[in-house]
N, C-alpha and C positions, 0 to 999 in steps of 0.2 A: 807716924806708924799706928797701925791701933794690936790689940792684941786679943784676942777670944776665941771663945773657949770653948771643941765643939763633939759634938758623941759620934759616935760611930755607928753606921747604920746599915746594917745586915739586911736588903731589902728581904722581902717573906717570900718564901718557897711556893707557902698553899697556893694561895690565885692559877700563879706560873703553872706550878703542878696540874691543874686544874684544868687549866688550858694547855698544858702538854695532853694530860690523857684526850680531852676527847678531839685534840689532832693524832694522836695516835692512833683511834679507831677508823677514822677516815684512809690512816694509808693502808692499813690491816686492810681498808674492804677494795681499797683499788690495784694490790698483787694479785693476779693472778699464774694458779702453777700451770703449766701449759707444757713442762717438759715432760719425760722417764723421770717416775723417784730417782735419786739418785745419782743424776746430774746434776741437780742442785740448777735449775738455769731456771728465770724464773722472769717472766713478761709482766712489764707493770703497764697499765694508763700515763700515769703520770709519776711521773717523782718528785712525791713532797720536800723528800729529804735538802731535791738544790734549792742550799739560799740567791744563787743566782732568780734561779724562776720566781719568788716572793720578791727577791727586791725592785723586779721587770718588774710587774705589776704589784707595788704598793702594797704587799701584802705579809708583814713581816709580824706587825704587834697583831693581826688580826686579816681572818678571810675577808669581813663583811663589816658593815654595819657605825657605829660610832668613831669603834676604837681603830679604824679602820681609817674612817672620816682622817681624822688626827694626820693617821704619816702623810694622803691626802693636800689635808691640809699646807701642812711639813715644805711639801714639796711645791706647790704650785702657792700657796698665796702668803706662807709667815713672813718673804722675806719682803716683799711692799704690807701689807697689814700685818705688824707689830707696832708694840709702843715707845721703841727706842725712833725707826725710823720713820714716823707719821708720812707714807708718800702715798697712804690709801687707808681710805675708813675703817675705825671701830668696824670687826667684827663681832664679836663678841655680845650675849644680848641679842642680834642678828634681828630675830625672831619676836622682837619686843617692844621694834620702832612702830610705825606707823607706816613712811615708806623708807622707798633707796630713794641716792638720791635725786634721779634724776623724773623723782614724781609719785613712778609708780607705786603700787602698792606690798606690802612687804608678801610673797608665801610664793607657797613655792615652783606656780609658773613662775611670776616676775622672778625672782633668786636662778630660779636654771635657765633661763633666760637671756640677763646678763651674763651669766657665768658664758656660755652658751658664746653670744658676741662680741662679750668683749669693750671698749673702747676707745675713747682718746687716749688711754698711756696705759687702759689695760688688755691681756693676748687675750682675745679667742680661743677662747677650750673645744668647742666643740668638733673638732679634726685630733685632737688629743686626752678625752675625758669622751667612757662612753655612759649611760645612760646612769649604769651599775656605779661609776666611778658620783656621779655625781647627786645620787641618792644617798648616795653612803657618805657625801660631804655635807651635805644637810642633815640629814642624820645627827651629825655631828657640830655640826651652826647651832641648832636648838639641846642639844648637849651644857652641861651645866659650868663639863670641862675646859670648849671652848673659850679661849682660844692658844696656841700655843706660841709657850715665850722662851720653851731652853728650860723652864723652874721646874719639873720633876716632867722629863720626858718617861715615857709607858715603857710598860717591863715585857722581859721578853718572853718570854712563854717557851723557852727551846732551855731556859739557865733554869739547872733544879737545887744548886751552889749546895753541896752536899755535907756536912760539920768535917772540921779538919780532921775527926780520929775516923769518915768512914773511910771507903776506896782511893787506892794509895796505886802508881806506877809505878812498876819497876825498873828500875834506871836499863836494865839489857834489852840493846836496841835486836836481839834477832836471838830467835828462839821458843816465838812463839807459833803459835797459826799460820795454817797453811796453804798456797794449792796451786793452783796456775788456770788462766784464762787461754782462751782460745776464742777459733773465732764457727762460724756452721759447719765451715770445709774441714775443722779438725787443725787448721795451722795454727802453730800459740801468736799468741800474742804479747811483744811488747811495749811496755811504755805507758799498761792501762791502770792507770789510778782505783787500785783497790781499797775499801775503808768500811770504819767494824764506827758505829756508833753505840758507846757507855752504855748503858740502861742508866743507870744511878747518876754517874755528871757529866750525862751529854756531850764529856769527851769526842771529837770523831780521830779519828788516828787513820791514815794513809799513808799507803807502801804502792808499792813502781811492781810492775813482773818484769821481765827481765827476757834477755832473748827469746829466752826457752819458754818466756809463758808462766816461769813461775815465780814467788812471790812469800812472803815469810813476812811478819806480823810482827812487833816486837812482843816482851809475853806482859800482856798484860792482867788482871786480876778475873778471876776465873766468874762467867758470870751470860747471858741470855742476850746476846748484839746482834745489831739491825746492822746487814751484810750489802755493802752497795758500791757498786763502781761509779765513780762522784765523775763528775762532765761529761756523758761519753759519751754523745755529742754527734761522731755518723752510726753508732749505734742503737741502737734500742733502752731504755732505760734498765736498770735491771735490780733486784734490792727485794730482800729474805727478809725477814725478821726472826725474831725471836732465835738466833745462830747459836748453840753450846762454843763456848770459850771454856778449855781452862788448859792450861797451856802448850804443851806443842799440839794443838790440836788439828787433825790433816781434814781439808774441809772437802766437799764435791767439786768437780772440773764448773770453771762458771763456761757457759755460753754462749756467746754475742752474737746476738742478731741484728748485720743495718740497716738502717733506715731506707734504703736506696742501692740499688743495684751499679747507678751511674756513681759519677768521680766528683759529683759536685753535688749539695744537700741543697736539701729545697724548703726555702726558707719561713717553714714554719710555726708558732710562736714555740714549743714548745726547744730545735734550734736555736731559733735567735736569743733566745736568752743565756744561749750556753757563751755564747760571743763575748771575742775580749774585745776590749779596742781596738787592739790593732788588725786585728778579721774584720771589722765594723767597714773602717779606712782603705783596708784588701778590698772592699764589696763595692763598695759605696761611689760610682763616678764619681770625674773633675776632674782638672787639670794638677802637675803638681804643684803650682801658685798657689789654690786657694788650699791643699788639702795642708798644704806648710803655713800655711797664713793661720788656721781652722787648726791649726795641734800649736805652734807659740800661740796662740791667744786663748785657746782653750782647752790646753792638757798643759795645768799648772798645776795644776794636782788639787785644787779644789773641789770639784765631784771629778768623776768617770764620764768618759763618751754613754757610757751608755744612760746614761742621764739625761743626753742632749738630745738621742738615735730610737729611744723608744716612742717619743713625740712627735708626732705632726702639728704640722699649724704654717695659716696662710703663711705669701708675706709681711702684712705689715707687724705681723705678730712678732715672725721672726724680728723683725727690726725692734720691737721693742724693747724683749728679752734681749738680745745681741749687745744694744745701749744699755741697759740695764749694768749687764756684769761688767761692761770694759768702762763705763763708771762708779759703779760700785766703790769704796774702798774696803778693799778687807770679801771672805767670805762670806760676814752677814752682809754686806752694801746698802748698809744702816742711813754713813752717809753720803752725797751723789757729790762727786767734785765733777764740777763743771770745769771742759777742756775751754782752752784758746786756743788759736787754727796755730799753731804749733807745735799744738801733743800731740805728744806720740804713741804709737799702743803695744802689747804687749811682741807685737812681732815689727816693732821697727819701723812702721808704717807715721803717717798722719793722720791722726784713728779716725776722721770721717771713711779716709777712705781703705780702712781697714777693717770699720766695719759693717762698711757698705758689701765688700767679698767675704765674709763672713756671712754677708746674712740671705747674699741671693747664692748662698752657695747653697745654702739649709736650705733653703726655698725649695728650689731645686730637687736635691734630696731625696729630706727628708718630710714636705711637702704632702699636699693634700691627697691629686695626682698619681707621687711617686712608683711606683715599681722595686720591691726586693727583688733582686736577682738570684739563681741559683748560686749558692755559697760555697765557698771557699775558704779553708782553715787553714794555718801554721802544721807541721810534724809534730807529729809524735817522739815523747820525746828518747830515747835510746843509751846504751853502753853507760859511761857515766853518773849520765842527766837525771837513769831510776835508780838511782842507787843517795838516797832517802827514807827521810820517816821527818813527817811533816801532819802536827800535831795541832787539832782549831778546840779551841776552847770561848764557849757561850758570856758575853756581858749581858751581868742583871735588866741593864736598860738598852731599848732600841734610839733610835736619833740623836746622837751621840757626838757622832763626823770626828769619834777618838783618832786622836792624834800623836804622841808622843808615848814611848817608853821608858823604863831603865830601870832596874833590877839593883837588889839589896843583898846585903851581906848573908842574907835570911835566904836568899834564894826565893824569895818575893819576887814577883815584878808588880811595879807601877804603872801604871796608864794616866794619862791626862783625855779630859772630855774638851772638844774642844767650840761647844755651843752649849753647855749644862753644867750647876755647879756640883755635879757627883765625880768627881775621884777618886782611882779607886783602887786594887795590890787585889794580883790574882796570886793565889795557892798550885801554881802548877803539878803538886799530886794526887788533889782535890776536883781544880777546877772551881772552887770556893772561891767568891769574890766579894770585899769588904769594903763600905762602900764611906765616904766621909766628904763634908758638905762643905764647899769651901764658901764661907761667909756671903755675903750681898756684898760688893759696892752701887750704891746708891746712883739709880741715871745711866746702871752699866753692862748689857747684857753676858749673861753667867756666857763663863767659859776658860778654860785652860791651853796655853799650849805647847812649852816646855817640859820636863819635869827632869830634877836631877836626884841623883837621890850622894849626899857626899861618904865620907871616909867613916861617921860613925852614923852612920845609918839616915841624917835628917832630909826630907825632902823639897826640895823647892824647886816650886813654879813660879811659869809667868805668866799671868792674865793679859792677855793680849789688846782686850777688849777696852779693861781700867784702867793699864798700863802700871799693872802691879808685880814689884819683885814680891814672893811669899812664901815664905819659909812657917812646915808643918812639923811641928817634933810626934813621931805615930809615940813614943812612949805619956807623953802626956794629952796628943790630941790638942797640940795646942796650935794659932793660926798666928802667923804675923805678918802685917800686912804693909809696904816699903812704899809710897805712888813713889816712881821715876819719872821727872816731869821729860818728854818725849819732842814739847813738840807739834803735837794729833789733838786731832779730837777726839774728848772718848765718845768710842763704841769706832775709830779709827788704830788700824793696824796702827800701835805702842811700841813698848818694852813685845820681845818674844823670843827672840831664839840669841838666847846668851852663851856665857861661857864659866867654866867658873872653873878656880886654878884652885892648884891642891894647897895655897893658905887662902881660900874662902877670897878668894874677887873674883867678881863678878864683871865680864867684856860681853859691850854689845856696842852699836853702829848708836847715835845721836849725836845732830848736833854737827853732822856733815864727816863726823869721826868716830874715830872708835873713844869709849870710853871703859876706867877702867874705872870700881865700884865696887864702895867695902860693907858686904852685906852687910856686917854689923848695923849697919846705923842708913844704909839706902844712900849714901851720903856720894857723887861726884868723884874723887882722889884724885883721874887725870887724864887728860883729854887728847886724844894725839890727834891735832885736824889734815883730813883729804887735800888731792891739791885738783884729782880729779874724778872722785869716787863721786854719788851724792851720799849714795849710803850701803850697807848688803846687808841681802836675803841674812844668810848668817853668820855667824862669830862663832872659831874654831880654834885653838889655838895646842901648840905642840905638847910633844908630853915630859920637856923641860919648860915648858912655860913659854919660851923666847921670846917667840915668834907667830903673829896673831897673820887669822888669810881669811877673805871675804867674797864674795865675788855679786856684782851688780846687778838684779833683776833687769832685762830685756834689753841688756848690750851685751859683749864679749867681755865687760872690763875685771879683775883680778885681783884682789889689794893683796900685798905682804906684810907686815911692817915690824921693824926687830923694838921690843918690849925696852927690851934694855941701852939702847942707842937713841930710839925713838925714829928709827930710820925710815919711810915710807919710801914702795913701790906698787906703779898700779900699772898692770899690765893687758895688754890683750889678748882672745884667739885669736885663730886663723877664723873660725866660724865668726860671722859681724854678729847674731845675736844665738849665744852658746849659755846664758842668761845660771851660771854659778849658783847649784841653790844651799841645799845644806854638804855637811858635806867631816871629815876628820884627818887631822895625820897621822903616818906613820910612825910604825918607832927607826926609820931610814929621818925626816924629818922634811917631808912629803906629804905637802897636802890637797887631797883628793877631795873633789865635789861632784852631785851628781845635776847634770845641765837640764836645765827644761828645752833647751833647742835638741837633748836627744843626743848627748856626746855625757862620759866618764870626761873630769878635769886632774891631771897632774899639776901641783904647781911642785918643783924643785928648789927647796930653800938658799938650796949652795949656788945651783947658777942660772934662779930665775929664768927659766927658762916652764916654759905654757904646753902641756899636749893632750890632746883631744884622742880620744879610742872610741870608736863608735861597734855599736854591740852588734849582734849575727844578729837583731830583729827589726822590722821597718816598723815603722812608726807606733817607735816606744818614744817617751822624755821620761827623766828621772825626777824624782824630787831630795835626794840624798842620795851619794856615797862612804860609805865607813869600810876602813881598811883592818881585818881581825889581828893576832900578833903575829902572824904570819905573812905577814904582805902580803893577801890577801883583797881585794877589792867586793863585800859584797852591798847590792845593789833593788830594792823592788823596781821591777820593767816598767814605772804609770804606760797604766794600758794596753799591759803586752800577754796579765794573767803570769806574768812568771820569775819569780826571782832568779838575777843572777851571781856569778860567782867568776870571776875577776882576775889574772894572773901574770902579772906587767912581765913579770921574767922569764912570762915564754909567751903573753899575751893569747894567753891558753880563755874563753869565754865556756861553764856550764852553766844550762839555762836547769832550770828545776822548774818544772810547770805546779802551776798550785792548785789545790779543788776543789777553790770559783775562778771562774774570768778575768780576779782581781788579785792586783799586788799591789795594790793601796798604800805603799808604807812612807809614812814619810819622817818615822825615823825609824831606827836600825839602834838593838841593842844585842850588842856581843860579850854572851860568855864564852872569855880566852880562860878559863880556867876548867874547861871538858875536852877532849882528847875524839877528833875532833871538836871546834870551834860547837858552839850553838848558838844559834840565832834567834833573837825576836823581834815582835815588829807584831802591832795592832793594827787591822787594819779600818784605812776605812771608813767601810759598810760595816763595821760592830763588829768585829770579832777580832781572837784573839789567833794571833801567830806565833805557833814554837817550830826552824829550819836541825833538824839533827844530819847533817850529811855521813855517808856510815866509810866517808875516806875524806 
């Protein structure tokens, strides 16, 4: 056990504010008023507030230069060229070396050539990176900051970090600014996402137009806001700056122009950047077998489909990438596992066969010669799917790979970063985040997985790569670490998805069984062995603490344990690869899981019966499913850009379209104290989301 004291860190707003001001000027220049005064329509060359466009272009922290080069490095280089993996040479001080490993002198020309051509174990990036991309990457190689290890992620230029006494958001979900959205022919448009961005906090509030095209915001702090249409897709971008909001302000009608008079949309960069992963899958050619194998292999939840489909490689390069992804341990891919002839992949096939199916399909649909067809998209929301408010909060840093959230008794929301030492807590009233740096573990990649806030507001964390249970007391700002022996090497997944019971005991899966750990000492006090299961991804307990449950990745196996008697049941779902991931118990004693095979999975602890529920959206997977106090189940539809609400009694699904084409939810925290309930998650792409249904 280690006891370490750390100081809270609040990221400086000065630098971020200056960067924001520079960006704001470019946004204002992009807006061109083209409609008569009073109509309120604004034609925009490009909406620079579209987060998915920045992510797609790898421009979330800077538009160009060495700072953008760091982001390109993060996505394209860091997985092999880092101090932990040692599978590629270190690139720090690259330009201080006389020669490359191939003997050529180090200069811009030879480094560029190596990036474009690749090598026997390195993909070639000549089809994936532009000349401008490579120029930014070279700038980063020459910068003193190189190279990214996750220790100090770059600041988020959008984050404002207001002080605690600054702007507050009123609780009323109606009664604010209102208006209407219509098409250029005068028809009302339903399901359009209308968004206001607060100037002081950068908080984004999104509401949805009803069947009459009408929308209404919550009561917001008075001020000049940016008004925009989030993810317009088939319509041209709409942005209007400095819109005065004060109470129930009546706004001019928003008139949207279609990008084409055809039903299918052109595959322009502006439209492609708004596609969900499911829409990518709908539009790419391929057999059912190819797409199912790809989904099970690559739709796991470590990244979006967009991250794959935004680039092109030749077949040898795709093969190197696919093998690295399938054989690397966990999302950092640091430790490479050596498969045996009998090793099976996530799709249940022998690993070489699985890799070849995925490689050849990607080479065909995202190869150098592949063409993007005219695009179709999923339907716009209607009816109950439009009755909600979505709030998005900026986090202080980029490239965090945020993972989990949990609320405390004071209403603040804690989150964990998967590849950074900075955990944080968000004040929903102001959008301000206070960060705390988890002390390093020598030899281990920084990063936390689960966060759990107990009844005393003590924060518990898992360090998946260092295999530590971490206790953090916000009052004293003191960390305590307990090393948990898992049998796995450092930087491979280890201690991660624990569950804490009301008495403070921690449950996790270790050594082919469920273990009960005393959180005061970090010592295992009980071990419940499996019969068929090897391990489970999650560990969940019923409300009364009697039953444990979890599912095994890459199979249809789900386990149920009576913690009082020690009796264990291990059952199969009808779907061979349902891959029950994370979840929770409802108040009736049913265990619910999000299935990476694409279904919600219910295990009735009384009848021991497994039931699967298929969502109304194709090509989505689930990382988690979480029931609320009413028995309804909430789950982010990975790759669908939608959050789903499922009523098991009526088997009714409600789809909530998100303002960005992501719903990359890996842990849902539901505030059951509000009516209706309030749903929180932190998106893998770097921002916090609050969902407030109106009914």
